[in-house]
N, C-alpha and C positions, 0 to 999 in steps of 0.2 A: 194786894194789890201785884209785889213784887213777885211775888210766888207766882201770880198767874199770868202774870209778861212773861217767866220764866217759862214758867208752862207751855206759851204759845209761841213764843220763841224754839223751847228745844222741839216739839212739836213740827212745825211746818220746819226744822232745818234734818230731822230724819223724813218726814214727807218728802223732800227735795233730795235728800241725798242716798237715804240708806234701802238698802234691798231687803226684801220678804225671807222670811230666814223659815225653810217647811224642818220639820222632822217627822222621816219615815219612821211611825212606828210598826213592826211585823205584825200580823195575822195569823194568830195560830189555830189549824182547824182543827174540831172536834175529833177526839179519839177514834168518836166512830166512824169517822171518813177517811181513814187512815189504817185501816185494817186487813191492806195486803199480804198474804200471810205465805208461805213456802209450805206444799205440799213434806210433811212429814213422810221419814221411813223410805221414800225411792220408791220405784216399779215394784210392784207386788209380782214375787212368786208364781209361776204359774205349773200346774203339775202338769206329768208329759202325758200326752194322746195315750188314749189307748191302742196297742197294737196290736192286730190279727195275724194269729199267725194260719193261714189258709190252708196250710199245711195238714193240718190236725182238724177241721174242717170238713165232716163227711155227712150231712144231711144239713136239709133245710132248716129244720129248727137249733142246730148246733150255729147256722148261717145267721140265721136272725136273732138268737141269743148275744153272737160276737158282732154283731153289727149293731144292735141296741147297745153293746157294753162299751164299745168305740162313741158309740152320738152322747153317751151319758158323760163322759169324759169330756168331750168334746164343749158339751153345756156348760160343764161345769167350770173350764179355762172361761167361757165367754159372760158367768155369771161375774168372775173374778174383775177380767178387764171392762165389762161392763160399772161395774162398783167401782173401777177405778178412773173408769172418765167420768161418771156421775160427781163425782167429790174431785176431780181437777171442773170441772164446770162449776158446780157450787161456789170454787176459789176465784176463776176464773170472772163470776158473774159480780161476785160483794166486788172484789179491784175494782172492776170497769165501771161499775154504778158508780163508787166513788170517786173515780178519776172521774168521770161526768160530773159528780154534783161538785168537783171541784174546779173544773172550768166555767162552771156556769155562775160559781160563788165570787172566783176570784177575773172571770170577765165582768160583773156585775160593778167591782171596784174603779174609783177614778183612776186613770192614768197619770204615774208618777210626776207625766212632765211639765 
């Protein structure tokens, strides 16, 4: 009986004057949602464009051949640049997708206040 009375008195005291203690526990996002990465290796090196020496071109066939060589060199450069852009876009998409997931996930958590 004394224990019950003591428990009642103590619980009444705490209900009247004790503050609720809250403990914040950090939430660790999954590793696959934290995979933003730097593009390794820097920008690719581009080969020089083919330069046509028009002073040596004497026929239409030579001009056509020189022009085709120039276009091939430009297309090779464009291929390297396009590959670089696709690599950057891939990394950007993954990072943006992770950021969106984190905004949604942490937005659903209750406010700490």
